[in-house]
N, C-alpha and C positions, 0 to 999 in steps of 0.2 A: 283675214277678210272681214273681221268684225261680226261673224255669224256665231251666235251663242248656241243655238240649237237648229237642227234641220230634220226634215222628213227624208229619210234614206230610202232609196229605191234600188234594189239589186236585182239584176236580170241574169238568169242562168248561174254561171259560176260567180258572177258579181253578187249574187244573193248571199253566198257564203261569206264574202267579205263584209257586206252590210250587216249580216247577222252577228258576226264576231265583233264588229265595231259597236253595234247597239248593246251587245252583252257586256262589253268592257267599258263603255262610256254612256251609261244610261242618262246622265245629266246633260249630255250633248245631243241626245236623240229624242226628237219630238214625236216621231212615229217611224215605223218600219214597214216597207212594202217588199215582199219577196215574190218574184215573178219567175215561174218555171225553173225554180232553183232545185239542184240536186238535193235529195233528202239528207237529214242530219246524220244518217248512218251510211252515206254514200261510199262506195268503194269502186275501184277501177274494174271494168269488165275485162275478161281475158283477151278479147280481140283488141281492145285499146292498149293493153300491156304489150301485145305484139307490135302494134304500130309505134309505140313509144321507144322500143329498142333502137329503131332507126327512123326517127321522126321525119327527117327531110326526105329520105328515100321512100318512106311509106305515105307521104302526104298526097300523092296523086290518088292512091287507093282510098285514103281517108276522105278526101274531098269528093271523089266520085260516089262514095257511100252516102255522104252528106246530101248530095243532090238527090239521090234516090229516097232518102228519108224525108226531104222537104217537099218533093214534087206532089205527093197526095194532098198535103196541106195547102199548097198553092192552088191546086185545082178546085178546092172548096172555097178558099178565100177570094180567088179570082176566077169565077166560073167561065168568063169569056177569055179565049185564047189571047186576044190582043192585049187585055189587061195583064195577063200572066206574063207575057213576053216583055211588056213595058216594065213590070216590076223586076223581072230577072235582069234586064239590061241595066236598070238603075242600080240594083244590088251589086251586079258585077263591076260597075264603074266605081262604086264605093270600095269594093274589095281590091280593085286594081290601085286605087289611090292610097289605100292603107292595108297592104297585104299582110296576111297572117304569117307569123314566123313559127314554123312547126316545132323547132327546138324549145322555144319559150312556152308554147302551148303545152308541150309535153312536161316541162318543168313545173308549170303551174298545176297541172293535173296530178303529178306525183306528190307535190307538196300538199295539196288538198286531201289526197287519199290517206295521208299520214295523220290527219287531224280527226278529232271527234267533235262534232258540232252539236251533239245531243245535249250536253250540259249547258251550252250557250242558250238553248231554248228556255230553260228554267230561269235564266237570269234576265230575260227580256221583260221590261216593265212598261214599255211604251205601247200605245195602240199599234196593232199589227194587222196588215191586210196581206192575204196570200192570193195570188192570181195564177191561174193556169189557163191554157187553151183547152180545146176539146180533147177528151181522153184518147180518142182514136187517132187524133191528128198530131199529137206531140210524140214524135218518134225519137226524140233526143233524151228528154228527161220524163220519166213516166209521171203521170198526174198523181198516182198513189204516193210516189216519193215526196213530191212537193206538198201533198195534202197532209203528210205527217206533221208539218209545222202547225197546222190548225189544231191538232190535238195536243201538241207539245208546248205551245206558247199560250199561256193563259189569256183568254179573251180574244184570241186571233179570229178574224173574220175571213170569209172566203168569197171570191168573185171569179166567175168564169168569163173569159174573153171569147165570146161565141165565134164560130166559124174560122178559128185559127188553131194553131198548135204552138210550136216553140217560137215561131217567127212573128207572133202577134204584135210585138212592140214595134216592128218595122213594117209589117204587112197591113196592119190596121192601126196606124199611129193615132188617128183622131179618136177612135173608140177607146184605145188604151189610155190616151191622155184624159179622156172624159172620166174614166174609172178612177184614175189617180187623183184628178182634180176634185171629184165628188168626195173621195175619202179624205183628202187633205182639208177640204172646207168643213167637213163634219167634226173635225178635232176641236 
């Protein structure tokens, strides 16, 4: 593509991929942005291990739980019921167009749980921004886990995406883009 360097932005599990890339290819990484990323010491929680034994059969339970985790966040991000319902309808149409494959989700989580990302943090040389939503609204990845990157990556900066949790990149895309743009322009 002719791109020599890039600002990498990894969201949730994608943050682990961006972190590893930036650690192993510092000459290709202009900057790193980690958004609601599982911490560098992340391990699978026992209830997820149970789901992963039979990912396809367990997927209805997993997705029902996800809805329960996201609903409080959506109530804050979209205080009006009509906005919330519009967002849910739009999100469901995207999920229907590109459905999750539980067996692949399980494989990715198992692979990530076998890795240690702590040593990658010490190898990051590019400017880094860590973004989380509100502490009480992200019920997928705790803010404390993500905040570990601020102390483990030299010079890392932090920005909170207000009134969101884990879904901030899609529930507040304009505000998220403004944060990313501001950081990228500051380089």
